[in-house]
N, C-alpha and C positions, 0 to 999 in steps of 0.2 A: 738155581743152584744154591744149596745151603752149605755153610761152614761156620766155624767158630774161630775167634782171634785172641791172641794174648799180645798186648802191647807192653814191651819192656821199658819202664820209665822210672827205674829206681836208682840209677847211676848218679854219682856226684859231678862228674865232668869237671875234674880239677884243672884241666888245661884250658878252660874257658876263663879262669881267673875271675870268678864271680861268686857272689853270695847266692845267686840263683842257681837251681839245677839246670843242666844244659837243656832239658826238654822244655823248660819254662821260657827260654829265650824265644823271641818273636821275630817273624818275617812277615812284612806287610800287615803288621798289626795282630798276627794270629800266632799263637805258640807253636813250636816245632811239633809237639805231640798231637796237636789238632789235625795237622795235615795227614798224619799217619792214620788217625781214627777215621777221618773222612774218606780216605782212599780205601780202608777196609769196608766201610759202610757202603760204598758205591760198587765194590767189587762183587759181593755176594750178598745173599740173605743171611744175616748173622744169627745163628742159634744162640750164641753167647759171645759177649765181648768183654774181656777182662783187661784192666790196667794194673801192672805191678808197680807199686811206688815203694820208695824207701827214703833215701837221702832227700832232705828238704821237702818232705811230703806235704807240709802245710802250704808250699807253693804249688804243688802239682795237683793235689786232690781237688781244689776248686776247678781245675781246667779239665778235669775228666769225669767228675762224679755225675754229670748229667747225662752222659753217654755211655759210660762203662760201669761195670762192677768193679770195685776197687779191692785189691789185695795188697797187704803190706808184706814186704820182705824185710824183716826186722834187722838182719845183718846182710850186707852185700857180700855174698860168698861165691859169686860167679852166675853165669847165665842159666846153667842147669838148675841151680838153686833157686833162682828167680821163678823159673817156669814151674818148679816143683811146688812152690809156695801156693800155686793155683790148684793143686791136687783136689783139695776139698770142694772148691767151686766147680771142678770138672767131673765130680762123681757121677757116674751113669752117663756121661756124654760120649757119644761115639761120632764116627765120621772124621772129616778133616779139620784140623786146627792149624791156623797160620800163626807163626811166631814172628813178630815184627819188632824192629827197633824204634823206639819213640824219638830218637834223635836223627832220624833219616826222612826229612820231609819231602823228599822228591820222588818217593815210591809212588807208582800209580795204580789206580784200580784195575787197569787192564793187565798189568803184570801180576798182581795178586791173583786175579781171576784165572790167568793162564796156569799159575802155579798150582792152584786148586784143581783145575781140570786135568793137569798132568798126573797128579796123585790119583785122582778118581779113576783115570783111564787105565793106569798101570797097577793099581791096588798096592802102591809102594807104602812101605813103613815111613819113608821120609822122602820128600823131594827137596833138594838143596838149590836155592837160587844162587847161581854163580854169575860172574861178571868178568870182563876183560878190560881192566883200567889201563890207562896210559902208562902208569908205573905200578907194577904188582909188588914192589918191595913193601914188606910188612904184612902182607895178607897171607892167609893160609891158601895153599895151592890145591887145586882139584886135579888129582891124579886119575887118569883113565887108562883102560886096557888099550892095547893095539886096535881092538875092535871098536873102541870109542865108548865103552861102558864105564860107568863110574866105578872107582876101585877104592879111593880114600881121599881124606883131607890131610894134608901134612903142613904143619905150621912153618913159618919162615925160618926160625931158628933150627929146625931139624932138617931142613932141605939139603940134599946133595947139590953140586953145582948143576947137574942136569934137571933136577926138580925146580931149582931156583929160576931156571930159564922158562918154565911153564908160565904162560900169561893168563890162564884161566884161574880165578881166584873165588874164594868163599865170600859171600856178600853178608852173611850173618842172618839172612832170612830163610825161613824153612816152612814146609807144609808137612805135618805129621798125620799119621793115623793116631787119633786121640787115645785110644785104648792102649796101643802099643807105647806110645810116648810115657804115659804116666807109670806103666809097668817098668820101662827101661830105665826111668830116672832113678829107681831104687837101687840100680847097679852101678851108677856113676860114682866115682871116688875122687878124692882130692890128691891122688898120686901124680902130682906134677910140680913144676918149679914154683908156681904161684900158690899152690895148696888151695885151689879153687875147684868148684864143680863147673865143668865145661859141657855146654850143650852139644858140641861136636863129638863128645864121647857117645852120645845116643846114636849118632850115625854109625860109629864103628860097632856098637852093640847090635844094631840092626843088621849090619853086614855079616857079622859073625854068627847071627842067628838064622842066616840064609834068607832074610827077607829082602825084598827088592828095594834098592836105594837108587835114586835118580838125581841127576844134577841137570838143571835147566838153565841155559845161558840167558841173562837179561838182554834185551834189545839195546838198551842204552845203559851204560855203566854209571851215568850220572845219577840214575834213580837210586843207587846203593851208596851214594856219598853220605857218610855220617858226619855230623856236625861235632867236632871235638874242640875246636878252637875258633876264635873270633874271625880268623882268616877263612876257614871253612864255612862260617856263617855268612860271611859276605859272598863267597862263592855260590853257596845254595841260594842266596837271595837273588843273585844275578840270573841264575838259571830259572828260578821261579818266575822272576819278572818277565824274562823272554818268552817262557812257556805260556803264561796267562796273557800277556799282550798279543802273542801271535793268535791265540784262540779268539780274542775279541776282534782283531783286525780281520781275520777270516770270516768273522760273522758280521762285518760291515761297519766297523768303528775306524775312524781316521786318527792317526797319531803323527803329528809333525815330526817328532823324534822319539821313537819307542824307548830309547835308552833313558829318556828323561820323564818316563810315566811310570807310576808305581800303582797297581791295582791289587786289592786283596782278593782272596779266592771266593768270597761270598758275594762280591759285587756284581750287579746285574746292569748292563748297558744295552740300550736299543740300537737299532741301525741308524746310520747317518749322524751319529754323534761324532764330535771332533774334540780331541784331547790335545791341548797345547802343552809345550814343555813345562817341567816341574809342577805336574799335576799328581796328587796323591788321592786315590779313592780307596777308602778303607771300610772295614766292618760290613755292614749290611746296606751300604749305599746303592741306590738305584738311580739311573739317569735315563730320562725320556728321549725320544728320537728328536733329531735336528738340533740338539742343544750343543753349545760350545762351552768347554770348561777349560779355564786356564787363560794365560799362563799363571804360575805361582798360586795355585789353589789347593786346599786340603779339605776334603769333605769326608766325615766319619758318621756312619749310621744315619746318612741324610737321604731324603727323597727329593730329586729334581725332576720336574715334569718335562714336557716337550717344548721345543722352540725357546729355550732359555739361554741367556748369557750370563756365565758365571766367571767373572774376571777378578783374579787376585783376591779370592774369597776363602775364608775359613769358616766352615760350617759344621756343627756338631749336633746330632739328633735333631735336625731342623727339617721342615717340609717347605718346599718351594714349588708352586703349582705351575701350569703351563704359562708360557709368554711372559715370564718374569725376568728381570735383570738384577744382578748383584755385582757391586764393586765399581771400580777397583778398590781394594782394601777394605772390603765389608767383613763384619764379624757377626755371624748367626749362631747364637748360643742355644742351648737345648730349649725345645718348645717354642722356637721361632717358627712363625707359620705365615708365608706370603701366599696370598690368594691370587687367583689368575690375573696377569697383567701388572702385578705390583713391582715396585722398585725399592731396593736397598742400595744406596749409592755409595759415593766415596767417603771412606772413613765413617761408616755408619755401624752401630753396634745394635743388635736386637736381641732381646732375651725374654723368653716366655711371653710373647706377644704375638697377636694376629694382625697382619697388615691386610686390609680389605682389598677387594678387587679394584685394579687401577689406581690404588693409592701409592703415594710416593713419599720416601724419606730420602731426598737426593743426596745430602751431604753433611758431615760433621755433626751428627746427632746421635743421641742415645735414647732407645725406646724399650722400657723394661716394665713387664707386668701391665701390659696395656692392650686395649682392643680398639683398632682404627676401622671405621666403616668404609664404604666405597667412595673412591674418588676423592680421598683426603689428601691435602698436600701439607707436608711438614717442612717449615723453612730451616735453613741451615742453623746449626748451633742450638737446635731445640733439645731439651732434656726432659724426660719424665723423672720427677724427683720421687722415687718409689720407696725409698727406705728411710725410716726415721730413727735408725739406730737399734731398733728392736724388732719391727715387723715390716714386711712389704706390703704395699697398698697398690690398688688398682687405678688406672687412668682409662677412661673411654672417651673417644672422639667420634662424633657422629659423621653421617654421610655428608660429603661435599664440603666439609669444613676446611678453612684455611688457617693455619697456624704460621704466624710470622716469625722471622729469624730470631734467634737468641731468646726464645721464650722458655720459661720454667713452668712446667705443669706440675704443681705440687699435689701429689696424691694423698688421700683419695679424692679424685675429682672427676666430674662428668661434664664433657663439652657436648652440646646438642648438635643436631644437624644444621647445615648451612650457616655455620658460625664463622665469623672472621676475628682472629686475635691479632692485635697490633704487635709489631716488632718490639722485642725488648721487654715483653710483659712477664709478670710473675702472677700465674693464675692460681689462687688459693681457694676459689669457691666455684660451685657449678655455674655453667654458662647455658642460658636457655636457647632454644632453636631460633635461628635467624639473627642472633645478636651480634653486635660489635663488642668485644671485650678488650679493655686496656688496663693494664695493671703495672704502672711505672710512674716514678716521680716526675714532677714538673721540671722542665729544663730551666736552668738558671745561667744568665750571662752577666759577667762583670767586665765591662770594656776597660782595656788598658792594664788588665791585671798581670799579664805575662811579664811585661817590661819591668813593673813595679817589684814583682817577685824576683826577677833576676838582679835587679839593682840591690835588693836586700840581702842577697847572698854574696856579693863582692866583698 
């Protein structure tokens, strides 16, 4: 099934009290408008997808330009004007066009698909997506005939007491016949209290023209929740959190406490993964089977293999292969790569480095711009001194080498295979295979010095 879609993303969202347009605010790391774009793309095969931007467009355009054709609404003069700004982009386009609000991240592909199907089946000029919220106050009401057919939309301020008691409301989502839509937009006026062009007027124009107008009730009113305040942002976050977590649990993921797990919409998780409390999985993160993540872990755009333990770890754009362990309190920065069976232990930071198969960085160490071979052991407190104030330099450590505690590896430096480095060394030159390397001053002892010093201070 094919259709087109228009995403309305031009509003200022003044009630958010923010310098950002409301569609640019994020839930689980993704902007609100991205949820709407993804739902549209999953619902139908899109002939055309257009995002209308306006206020704060410099923030919005980067979020939509890779997936949408961008149209600018120069002045925000109402929803009908926003849609009409797409007229040139839709020249010659026929069939169904769905109009979606970019600040409604809970809309689902299934509901959009049903909306298009209803219009196709009835050949309607427009199908309005309606909803039955817990509190209808403030919404336009859907007035139906005694036979249940759509009659009109009446705004809250214009309702009689009987009409105000109607619980079915307009959601602000529509599916139009494209050709009719752009013809009717020319008839919309600003003859209203706000002096704006309202898209609901197109519904009235269709009805007066004798065209079929339908209203389809959403199965879940939450799908139509618009984010206009920080309170509603939190409400939408909680609903999405529950929705995403339930999907993963039904697919075989264990969560000790789902209320304390946050998963982005693009995250992939295999069966038999366990997620402990205060776990955040964001961006394009992937988790392999039988892995345990958490507690207190945040993984962003990170790949974790199977049978890993990721404990109190922050990882950004990192790769962790099968059978690895991280943490507690490990920090994997971009381009950190742990090969199979490797370990990044307690208070370990790794940046732009490869830790070879079975190699260990157990605790209190920094490894940056380095390549470690297989079976390497890095002692506590070891630092790769990779930055000279101007450039970053590489360190390499060969297979099966042992680096003693509190060692400084001053890059650029190459440590060979089967090397042993004594604790407390500062290594400034390459070390050949199989060697013992020591780089520290000779120990000096002065008997009785402590008491003499104390006496001198009295």
